[in-house]
Backbone as JSON Lines, residues from 0, in Angstrom:
{"i":0,"aa":"M","n":[2.49,23.33,7.92],"ca":[1.38,22.44,8.74],"c":[1.08,21.0,8.21]}
{"i":1,"aa":"T","n":[0.92,19.75,8.39],"ca":[1.14,18.11,7.69],"c":[-1.01,18.27,8.63]}
{"i":2,"aa":"T","n":[-1.58,17.77,6.86],"ca":[-2.61,17.37,7.65],"c":[-2.84,15.56,6.71]}
{"i":3,"aa":"V","n":[-3.41,14.33,7.75],"ca":[-3.47,13.35,7.58],"c":[-4.76,13.14,6.97]}
{"i":4,"aa":"L","n":[-5.22,12.47,7.08],"ca":[-6.27,11.46,6.56],"c":[-6.7,10.78,7.01]}
{"i":5,"aa":"L","n":[-6.74,9.96,8.03],"ca":[-7.38,8.1,8.4],"c":[-8.53,7.75,8.08]}
{"i":6,"aa":"A","n":[-8.97,7.16,7.3],"ca":[-9.42,6.35,7.12],"c":[-9.93,4.79,7.55]}
{"i":7,"aa":"S","n":[-10.24,5.03,8.95],"ca":[-10.58,3.77,10.01],"c":[-11.85,3.04,10.47]}
{"i":8,"aa":"D","n":[-12.28,2.31,11.35],"ca":[-13.4,2.75,12.15],"c":[-13.52,1.8,12.52]}
{"i":9,"aa":"A","n":[-12.18,1.24,13.5],"ca":[-11.27,0.84,14.25],"c":[-10.97,1.57,15.63]}
{"i":10,"aa":"D","n":[-11.26,1.96,16.2],"ca":[-11.61,3.36,17.15],"c":[-9.49,3.09,18.2]}
{"i":11,"aa":"W","n":[-9.39,1.49,18.74],"ca":[-7.92,1.52,18.65],"c":[-6.46,2.07,18.11]}
{"i":12,"aa":"L","n":[-6.88,1.61,16.9],"ca":[-6.08,2.49,15.19],"c":[-5.8,3.34,14.78]}
{"i":13,"aa":"I","n":[-6.66,3.97,15.7],"ca":[-7.32,5.99,15.19],"c":[-6.52,6.06,16.08]}
{"i":14,"aa":"E","n":[-6.63,5.66,17.4],"ca":[-5.82,6.03,18.69],"c":[-4.22,5.92,18.63]}
{"i":15,"aa":"E","n":[-4.64,4.33,17.92],"ca":[-3.02,4.3,17.32],"c":[-2.03,5.14,16.53]}
{"i":16,"aa":"V","n":[-2.42,5.58,15.48],"ca":[-2.53,6.24,14.23],"c":[-1.55,8.44,14.89]}
{"i":17,"aa":"R","n":[-3.04,8.19,15.56],"ca":[-3.3,9.88,16.03],"c":[-1.8,9.72,17.02]}
{"i":18,"aa":"A","n":[-1.68,8.8,18.27],"ca":[-0.63,8.63,19.07],"c":[0.73,8.41,18.34]}
{"i":19,"aa":"A","n":[0.45,8.5,17.03],"ca":[2.49,7.71,16.9],"c":[2.24,9.0,15.94]}
{"i":20,"aa":"L","n":[1.6,10.55,14.95],"ca":[2.23,10.96,14.46],"c":[1.51,12.11,15.27]}
{"i":21,"aa":"S","n":[1.34,11.82,16.34],"ca":[0.76,13.96,17.24],"c":[2.26,14.62,16.96]}
{"i":22,"aa":"D","n":[2.53,15.79,16.98],"ca":[3.24,16.56,17.11],"c":[2.14,17.76,16.39]}
{"i":23,"aa":"P","n":[3.55,18.87,16.88],"ca":[2.22,20.55,17.09],"c":[2.19,20.85,15.44]}
{"i":24,"aa":"G","n":[2.84,20.05,14.45],"ca":[2.79,20.44,12.74],"c":[1.91,19.68,12.29]}
{"i":25,"aa":"T","n":[1.6,18.81,12.52],"ca":[0.67,17.37,12.27],"c":[-0.79,17.12,12.67]}
{"i":26,"aa":"T","n":[-1.69,17.47,11.81],"ca":[-3.31,16.86,12.52],"c":[-3.59,15.67,11.18]}
{"i":27,"aa":"V","n":[-4.57,15.29,12.36],"ca":[-4.63,13.42,11.95],"c":[-6.41,14.29,12.24]}
{"i":28,"aa":"N","n":[-7.41,13.96,10.59],"ca":[-8.52,14.0,10.06],"c":[-9.23,12.42,9.79]}
{"i":29,"aa":"V","n":[-10.24,12.44,10.85],"ca":[-10.83,10.74,10.7],"c":[-11.77,10.85,10.25]}
{"i":30,"aa":"V","n":[-11.9,10.52,9.45],"ca":[-13.15,9.37,8.8],"c":[-13.66,8.1,8.71]}
{"i":31,"aa":"R","n":[-14.99,7.31,9.41],"ca":[-14.57,5.98,9.84],"c":[-15.45,4.97,7.89]}
{"i":32,"aa":"A","n":[-15.49,5.57,7.22],"ca":[-16.02,4.8,5.9],"c":[-16.15,5.85,4.23]}
{"i":33,"aa":"G","n":[-14.77,4.61,4.47],"ca":[-14.25,4.98,3.12],"c":[-14.7,5.61,1.86]}
{"i":34,"aa":"A","n":[-16.18,5.12,1.49],"ca":[-17.04,5.93,-0.04],"c":[-16.96,7.56,0.46]}
{"i":35,"aa":"D","n":[-16.37,7.87,1.91],"ca":[-16.41,9.05,2.31],"c":[-14.75,9.85,2.05]}
{"i":36,"aa":"V","n":[-13.7,9.0,1.52],"ca":[-12.67,9.37,1.66],"c":[-12.52,10.23,0.71]}
{"i":37,"aa":"R","n":[-12.93,9.86,-0.83],"ca":[-13.39,10.86,-1.48],"c":[-13.34,12.72,-2.01]}
{"i":38,"aa":"A","n":[-14.55,12.3,-1.37],"ca":[-15.11,13.92,-0.95],"c":[-13.98,14.27,-0.39]}
{"i":39,"aa":"L","n":[-13.27,14.24,0.77],"ca":[-12.41,14.76,1.56],"c":[-11.26,14.98,1.88]}
{"i":40,"aa":"V","n":[-10.5,14.29,0.62],"ca":[-9.22,14.6,-0.41],"c":[-9.75,15.26,-0.63]}
{"i":41,"aa":"S","n":[-11.1,15.92,-2.12],"ca":[-11.3,16.42,-2.72],"c":[-11.3,18.38,-1.94]}
{"i":42,"aa":"S","n":[-11.96,17.67,-1.13],"ca":[-12.18,19.23,-0.91],"c":[-10.87,20.03,0.31]}
{"i":43,"aa":"Q","n":[-10.09,18.67,1.25],"ca":[-9.55,19.13,2.25],"c":[-7.68,18.75,1.31]}
{"i":44,"aa":"I","n":[-7.65,18.44,0.3],"ca":[-6.34,17.93,-0.2],"c":[-5.31,17.63,0.92]}
{"i":45,"aa":"P","n":[-5.56,15.89,1.67],"ca":[-4.21,16.29,2.75],"c":[-3.41,16.14,2.36]}
{"i":46,"aa":"D","n":[-2.58,15.94,3.02],"ca":[-0.99,15.66,2.57],"c":[-0.71,14.34,2.76]}
{"i":47,"aa":"L","n":[-1.22,13.35,3.57],"ca":[-1.24,11.8,3.47],"c":[-2.74,11.64,3.7]}
{"i":48,"aa":"V","n":[-3.11,10.17,2.93],"ca":[-3.93,9.46,2.97],"c":[-3.11,7.94,3.88]}
{"i":49,"aa":"I","n":[-4.04,7.67,4.84],"ca":[-3.25,6.72,5.48],"c":[-5.21,5.48,5.86]}
{"i":50,"aa":"L","n":[-4.97,4.75,4.87],"ca":[-6.1,3.53,4.51],"c":[-6.66,1.88,5.59]}
{"i":51,"aa":"D","n":[-7.04,1.76,6.52],"ca":[-6.91,1.04,6.31],"c":[-7.8,-0.58,5.84]}
{"i":52,"aa":"L","n":[-7.21,-1.1,5.91],"ca":[-7.75,-2.32,4.91],"c":[-9.28,-2.83,5.21]}
{"i":53,"aa":"Q","n":[-9.59,-2.75,6.11],"ca":[-11.24,-2.75,6.44],"c":[-11.64,-2.09,7.03]}
{"i":54,"aa":"I","n":[-12.4,-1.36,6.75],"ca":[-12.97,0.18,7.12],"c":[-14.64,-0.13,6.75]}
{"i":55,"aa":"G","n":[-15.72,0.46,6.87],"ca":[-17.36,0.2,6.89],"c":[-17.26,0.62,5.52]}
{"i":56,"aa":"N","n":[-18.11,-0.43,5.11],"ca":[-19.07,0.17,3.4],"c":[-18.01,0.36,2.0]}
{"i":57,"aa":"M","n":[-16.86,0.81,2.23],"ca":[-16.65,0.51,1.25],"c":[-14.42,0.19,2.07]}
{"i":58,"aa":"G","n":[-14.01,-1.01,2.33],"ca":[-12.7,-1.59,2.15],"c":[-11.62,-0.97,1.59]}
{"i":59,"aa":"G","n":[-11.07,-0.64,2.82],"ca":[-9.77,-0.05,1.6],"c":[-8.85,-0.07,0.78]}
{"i":60,"aa":"M","n":[-8.87,-1.67,0.6],"ca":[-8.1,-1.31,-1.08],"c":[-9.39,-0.96,-2.02]}
{"i":61,"aa":"A","n":[-10.81,-1.45,-2.31],"ca":[-11.2,-0.66,-3.36],"c":[-11.23,1.18,-3.36]}
{"i":62,"aa":"T","n":[-10.91,1.65,-1.73],"ca":[-11.19,3.55,-1.76],"c":[-9.27,3.86,-1.72]}
{"i":63,"aa":"C","n":[-8.52,2.79,-2.39],"ca":[-7.45,2.86,-2.75],"c":[-7.68,3.28,-4.36]}
{"i":64,"aa":"M","n":[-8.03,2.43,-5.1],"ca":[-7.96,1.76,-6.12],"c":[-8.71,3.88,-6.78]}
{"i":65,"aa":"D","n":[-10.09,3.06,-6.04],"ca":[-11.06,4.79,-6.35],"c":[-9.98,5.6,-6.26]}
{"i":66,"aa":"L","n":[-9.26,6.19,-5.52],"ca":[-7.63,7.98,-4.62],"c":[-7.32,7.34,-6.61]}
{"i":67,"aa":"R","n":[-6.4,6.3,-6.58],"ca":[-5.88,5.79,-8.24],"c":[-6.13,6.36,-9.46]}
{"i":68,"aa":"L","n":[-7.69,5.98,-8.98],"ca":[-8.44,5.86,-11.01],"c":[-8.56,8.0,-10.58]}
{"i":69,"aa":"E","n":[-8.95,7.97,-10.01],"ca":[-9.36,10.29,-9.36],"c":[-8.04,11.06,-9.47]}
{"i":70,"aa":"I","n":[-6.05,10.74,-9.39],"ca":[-6.17,10.68,-9.44],"c":[-5.25,10.62,-11.13]}
{"i":71,"aa":"D","n":[-5.21,9.56,-11.71],"ca":[-4.73,9.21,-12.9],"c":[-5.98,10.06,-14.14]}
{"i":72,"aa":"A","n":[-7.35,10.64,-14.02],"ca":[-7.79,11.38,-13.91],"c":[-7.53,12.7,-14.65]}
{"i":73,"aa":"E","n":[-7.31,12.83,-13.35],"ca":[-6.69,14.64,-12.98],"c":[-7.78,14.75,-11.98]}
{"i":74,"aa":"R","n":[-8.87,14.15,-12.09],"ca":[-9.98,14.84,-11.4],"c":[-9.72,15.01,-9.49]}
{"i":75,"aa":"L","n":[-8.51,14.17,-8.88],"ca":[-7.71,14.8,-7.18],"c":[-6.46,15.22,-8.14]}
{"i":76,"aa":"S","n":[-6.16,15.45,-6.81],"ca":[-4.93,16.29,-6.8],"c":[-3.94,15.04,-6.69]}
{"i":77,"aa":"P","n":[-2.76,14.55,-7.06],"ca":[-2.14,13.53,-6.07],"c":[-1.61,13.71,-4.9]}
{"i":78,"aa":"V","n":[-2.26,12.66,-4.04],"ca":[-1.83,12.26,-2.87],"c":[-1.18,11.13,-2.69]}
{"i":79,"aa":"P","n":[-0.36,11.47,-1.61],"ca":[0.39,9.2,-1.26],"c":[-0.44,9.17,-0.38]}
{"i":80,"aa":"I","n":[-0.57,7.21,-0.57],"ca":[-1.44,6.88,0.43],"c":[-1.02,5.19,1.12]}
{"i":81,"aa":"L","n":[-1.22,5.36,2.57],"ca":[-0.46,4.36,3.15],"c":[-1.45,3.94,3.4]}
{"i":82,"aa":"M","n":[-1.28,1.81,3.37],"ca":[-1.55,0.98,3.44],"c":[-1.39,0.07,4.65]}
{"i":83,"aa":"L","n":[-2.54,-0.15,5.99],"ca":[-2.51,-0.96,6.92],"c":[-3.42,-2.11,6.61]}
{"i":84,"aa":"L","n":[-2.18,-2.8,6.02],"ca":[-2.69,-4.29,6.11],"c":[-2.59,-5.49,7.59]}
{"i":85,"aa":"D","n":[-3.44,-6.57,7.67],"ca":[-3.84,-7.17,7.97],"c":[-2.72,-8.33,7.97]}
{"i":86,"aa":"R","n":[-2.59,-8.21,7.31],"ca":[-1.72,-9.54,6.59],"c":[-0.53,-10.11,5.79]}
{"i":87,"aa":"E","n":[0.81,-10.05,5.75],"ca":[2.11,-10.17,4.31],"c":[1.14,-10.76,2.98]}
{"i":88,"aa":"A","n":[-0.14,-11.82,3.06],"ca":[-0.45,-11.57,2.1],"c":[-2.08,-10.89,1.22]}
{"i":89,"aa":"D","n":[-1.95,-9.63,1.71],"ca":[-2.15,-8.21,1.46],"c":[-1.01,-7.6,0.11]}
{"i":90,"aa":"V","n":[-0.31,-8.1,0.61],"ca":[0.95,-6.85,-0.08],"c":[0.64,-7.05,-1.43]}
{"i":91,"aa":"Y","n":[0.21,-8.01,-2.27],"ca":[0.08,-7.68,-3.78],"c":[-0.65,-7.27,-3.93]}
{"i":92,"aa":"L","n":[-1.75,-6.8,-3.12],"ca":[-3.06,-5.98,-3.4],"c":[-3.18,-4.84,-2.93]}
{"i":93,"aa":"A","n":[-1.76,-4.26,-2.52],"ca":[-1.87,-3.34,-1.71],"c":[-1.05,-2.24,-3.32]}
{"i":94,"aa":"Q","n":[-0.06,-3.63,-3.86],"ca":[0.83,-2.66,-4.59],"c":[-0.23,-3.08,-6.36]}
{"i":95,"aa":"Q","n":[-1.0,-3.56,-6.71],"ca":[-2.07,-3.82,-7.81],"c":[-3.22,-2.43,-7.05]}
{"i":96,"aa":"A","n":[-3.79,-2.11,-6.01],"ca":[-4.24,-1.34,-5.61],"c":[-3.67,-0.25,-6.01]}
{"i":97,"aa":"G","n":[-2.87,0.87,-5.96],"ca":[-1.51,1.28,-6.23],"c":[-1.26,2.21,-4.83]}
{"i":98,"aa":"A","n":[-1.81,1.54,-3.88],"ca":[-0.92,1.95,-3.02],"c":[0.81,2.64,-3.4]}
{"i":99,"aa":"Q","n":[0.76,3.97,-2.18],"ca":[3.08,4.2,-2.71],"c":[3.54,3.55,-1.15]}
{"i":100,"aa":"G","n":[2.78,3.08,0.22],"ca":[3.62,2.77,1.06],"c":[2.41,1.59,1.77]}
{"i":101,"aa":"W","n":[2.69,0.24,2.67],"ca":[1.48,-0.25,3.45],"c":[2.62,-0.69,4.54]}
{"i":102,"aa":"L","n":[2.05,-1.01,5.31],"ca":[2.13,-2.01,6.86],"c":[1.52,-2.57,7.03]}
{"i":103,"aa":"V","n":[2.03,-4.26,7.22],"ca":[1.47,-5.05,7.66],"c":[1.4,-4.58,9.8]}
{"i":104,"aa":"K","n":[0.05,-5.03,9.69],"ca":[-0.35,-5.14,11.66],"c":[0.26,-6.03,12.1]}
{"i":105,"aa":"P","n":[0.54,-6.09,13.1],"ca":[0.75,-4.62,14.67],"c":[1.89,-3.98,13.97]}
{"i":106,"aa":"L","n":[0.56,-2.87,13.94],"ca":[1.75,-1.32,13.84],"c":[2.42,-0.95,15.26]}
{"i":107,"aa":"D","n":[4.29,-0.56,15.32],"ca":[4.27,-0.09,16.16],"c":[4.2,1.45,15.8]}
{"i":108,"aa":"S","n":[5.17,2.68,17.11],"ca":[4.68,3.89,16.45],"c":[5.67,4.1,15.66]}
{"i":109,"aa":"F","n":[7.15,4.19,15.46],"ca":[8.2,3.91,15.18],"c":[7.83,3.61,13.6]}
{"i":110,"aa":"R","n":[7.53,2.63,13.28],"ca":[7.74,1.99,12.23],"c":[6.49,3.12,11.36]}
{"i":111,"aa":"L","n":[5.18,3.49,11.81],"ca":[4.83,4.09,11.33],"c":[5.07,5.74,11.11]}
{"i":112,"aa":"K","n":[5.66,6.39,12.08],"ca":[5.93,7.26,11.94],"c":[7.2,7.36,10.79]}
{"i":113,"aa":"M","n":[7.78,6.62,10.9],"ca":[9.43,7.05,9.81],"c":[8.33,6.45,8.35]}
{"i":114,"aa":"A","n":[7.34,5.22,8.01],"ca":[6.12,5.01,7.05],"c":[5.8,6.72,6.52]}
{"i":115,"aa":"A","n":[5.25,7.42,7.45],"ca":[4.44,8.58,6.91],"c":[5.42,9.77,6.61]}
{"i":116,"aa":"V","n":[6.56,10.22,7.09],"ca":[7.65,10.8,6.53],"c":[8.52,10.74,5.32]}
{"i":117,"aa":"A","n":[8.72,8.94,5.2],"ca":[9.1,8.63,4.09],"c":[8.05,8.8,2.62]}
{"i":118,"aa":"L","n":[7.07,8.65,2.51],"ca":[5.63,8.99,2.08],"c":[5.81,10.31,2.53]}
{"i":119,"aa":"L","n":[5.79,11.32,3.01],"ca":[6.2,12.6,3.22],"c":[6.77,13.28,2.43]}
{"i":120,"aa":"A","n":[7.66,12.56,2.6],"ca":[9.29,12.82,1.38],"c":[9.34,12.79,-0.15]}
{"i":121,"aa":"G","n":[7.69,12.12,-0.53],"ca":[8.15,11.52,-1.85],"c":[8.72,10.29,-1.98]}
{"i":122,"aa":"E","n":[9.26,9.27,-0.64],"ca":[9.59,7.64,-1.03],"c":[8.47,6.84,-0.91]}
{"i":123,"aa":"D","n":[8.78,6.02,-1.34],"ca":[7.16,4.97,-1.18],"c":[7.51,3.65,-0.22]}
{"i":124,"aa":"M","n":[7.59,3.65,1.23],"ca":[7.71,2.4,2.33],"c":[6.71,1.55,2.16]}
{"i":125,"aa":"R","n":[7.63,0.08,1.54],"ca":[6.75,-1.2,0.84],"c":[7.74,-2.02,1.71]}
{"i":126,"aa":"E","n":[7.09,-2.24,2.9],"ca":[7.59,-3.95,3.84],"c":[6.58,-4.17,3.85]}
{"i":127,"aa":"G","n":[7.7,-5.51,3.64],"ca":[6.63,-6.83,3.73],"c":[7.27,-7.32,1.86]}
{"i":128,"aa":"T","n":[7.17,-6.7,1.6],"ca":[7.86,-6.28,-0.06],"c":[8.43,-7.97,-0.35]}
{"i":129,"aa":"T","n":[8.37,-8.82,-1.19],"ca":[9.45,-9.75,-1.74],"c":[9.84,-10.11,-2.8]}
{"i":130,"aa":"P","n":[10.39,-10.8,-3.41],"ca":[10.81,-11.0,-5.12],"c":[9.27,-11.47,-5.66]}
{"i":131,"aa":"E","n":[8.83,-11.91,-5.04],"ca":[7.64,-12.61,-5.68],"c":[6.41,-11.75,-6.05]}
{"i":132,"aa":"T","n":[6.41,-11.04,-4.77],"ca":[5.03,-9.94,-5.01],"c":[5.84,-8.02,-5.95]}
{"i":133,"aa":"E","n":[7.03,-8.66,-6.46],"ca":[7.44,-7.81,-7.1],"c":[7.4,-8.14,-8.16]}
{"i":134,"aa":"R","n":[7.43,-9.26,-8.36],"ca":[7.7,-10.11,-9.71],"c":[6.42,-9.93,-10.34]}
{"i":135,"aa":"L","n":[5.23,-10.56,-9.49],"ca":[3.37,-10.54,-9.66],"c":[2.74,-8.99,-9.5]}
{"i":136,"aa":"S","n":[3.9,-7.95,-9.32],"ca":[3.28,-6.74,-9.89],"c":[3.69,-6.22,-11.32]}
{"i":137,"aa":"E","n":[4.87,-7.23,-11.83],"ca":[5.54,-6.4,-12.8],"c":[4.61,-7.03,-13.93]}
{"i":138,"aa":"G","n":[3.78,-7.53,-13.37],"ca":[2.79,-9.08,-14.35],"c":[3.6,-10.54,-15.09]}
{"i":139,"aa":"I","n":[4.85,-10.47,-14.39],"ca":[5.59,-12.01,-14.15],"c":[5.06,-12.81,-13.72]}
{"i":140,"aa":"S","n":[4.54,-14.42,-14.6],"ca":[3.42,-15.71,-13.75],"c":[5.12,-15.64,-12.56]}
{"i":141,"aa":"P","n":[3.94,-17.3,-11.93],"ca":[4.59,-17.41,-11.32],"c":[5.98,-18.5,-12.09]}
{"i":142,"aa":"E","n":[4.91,-19.2,-12.97],"ca":[5.75,-20.4,-14.2],"c":[6.69,-19.46,-14.37]}
{"i":143,"aa":"E","n":[6.5,-17.93,-14.86],"ca":[7.8,-17.72,-15.65],"c":[9.17,-17.25,-14.53]}
{"i":144,"aa":"S","n":[9.32,-17.46,-13.37],"ca":[9.89,-16.54,-13.24],"c":[11.35,-17.68,-11.75]}
{"i":145,"aa":"E","n":[12.19,-17.1,-11.86],"ca":[12.78,-18.16,-11.06],"c":[12.2,-19.01,-10.33]}
{"i":146,"aa":"F","n":[11.47,-18.32,-9.44],"ca":[11.09,-19.13,-8.07],"c":[9.7,-20.19,-8.7]}
{"i":147,"aa":"G","n":[9.08,-20.11,-9.77],"ca":[7.94,-20.86,-10.09],"c":[8.44,-22.58,-10.78]}
{"i":148,"aa":"S","n":[9.67,-22.07,-11.0],"ca":[9.88,-23.78,-11.6],"c":[10.12,-24.65,-10.44]}
{"i":149,"aa":"D","n":[10.01,-25.82,-9.53],"ca":[11.03,-27.37,-8.93],"c":[11.18,-26.78,-9.52]}
{"i":150,"aa":"E","n":[11.62,-27.79,-11.24],"ca":[12.59,-28.82,-11.34],"c":[13.89,-28.0,-11.46]}
{"i":151,"aa":"D","n":[14.85,-29.42,-11.44],"ca":[16.13,-29.04,-11.62],"c":[16.11,-29.38,-12.82]}
{"i":152,"aa":"E","n":[16.77,-28.13,-14.16],"ca":[16.57,-27.53,-14.86],"c":[18.26,-28.88,-15.44]}
{"i":153,"aa":"S","n":[18.85,-28.36,-14.44],"ca":[20.26,-29.09,-15.14],"c":[20.12,-31.08,-15.18]}
{"i":154,"aa":"T","n":[19.33,-31.32,-14.63],"ca":[18.78,-33.06,-14.85],"c":[18.58,-32.92,-16.54]}
{"i":155,"aa":"D","n":[17.13,-31.87,-16.77],"ca":[16.69,-32.45,-18.08],"c":[17.0,-31.83,-19.17]}
{"i":156,"aa":"T","n":[18.41,-31.62,-19.38],"ca":[19.67,-30.67,-20.24],"c":[19.91,-32.17,-21.32]}
{"i":157,"aa":"E","n":[19.6,-32.29,-22.21],"ca":[20.52,-33.24,-22.59],"c":[21.3,-32.52,-24.39]}
{"i":158,"aa":"E","n":[22.69,-33.71,-24.26],"ca":[23.14,-32.85,-25.63],"c":[23.31,-33.04,-26.61]}
{"i":159,"aa":"V","n":[22.98,-32.51,-27.48],"ca":[22.8,-32.97,-29.13],"c":[24.02,-32.66,-30.09]}
{"i":160,"aa":"P","n":[23.87,-34.25,-31.1],"ca":[25.21,-34.06,-31.25],"c":[25.71,-33.2,-32.56]}
{"i":161,"aa":"Q","n":[26.45,-32.2,-33.08],"ca":[26.8,-31.23,-34.16],"c":[27.31,-32.64,-35.1]}
{"i":162,"aa":"V","n":[26.09,-32.04,-36.15],"ca":[26.67,-33.1,-37.5],"c":[27.58,-31.74,-38.45]}
{"i":163,"aa":"T","n":[28.32,-32.06,-39.29],"ca":[29.67,-31.56,-39.97],"c":[29.31,-31.52,-40.88]}
């Protein structure tokens, strides 16, 4: 039996996730506030946590960071976290918050099911990751990356005469 904890206060999103993940072996439990997630993860230990970016009283990013800190401190059992993002610009934040996976809305049942299957199998599901967001997550500034420079380096090189 697979248990999924969904944190969202949007009824349409709750129904969409339940429809995508509904099968006889999966239970989807719902909380409507990010502040309630840690207590449920502690007491019920779900197999997967799905966080909506915008949840009442404690957003999805803050909730994800809270879970990661508790897991890293070994006060919670490890659990994969899937973030449901509003736009591609949120991918960097999801990386920094410690999510193992994310999907950018609008969602469809197939993508959501595949993301859940991948995370439950111990894999990552990182939709919308670009080389630039990967570099930023590794701490490489845009100036240090090949994408940060608009100058053509070949025009700025000078040949230095050799002294013999």
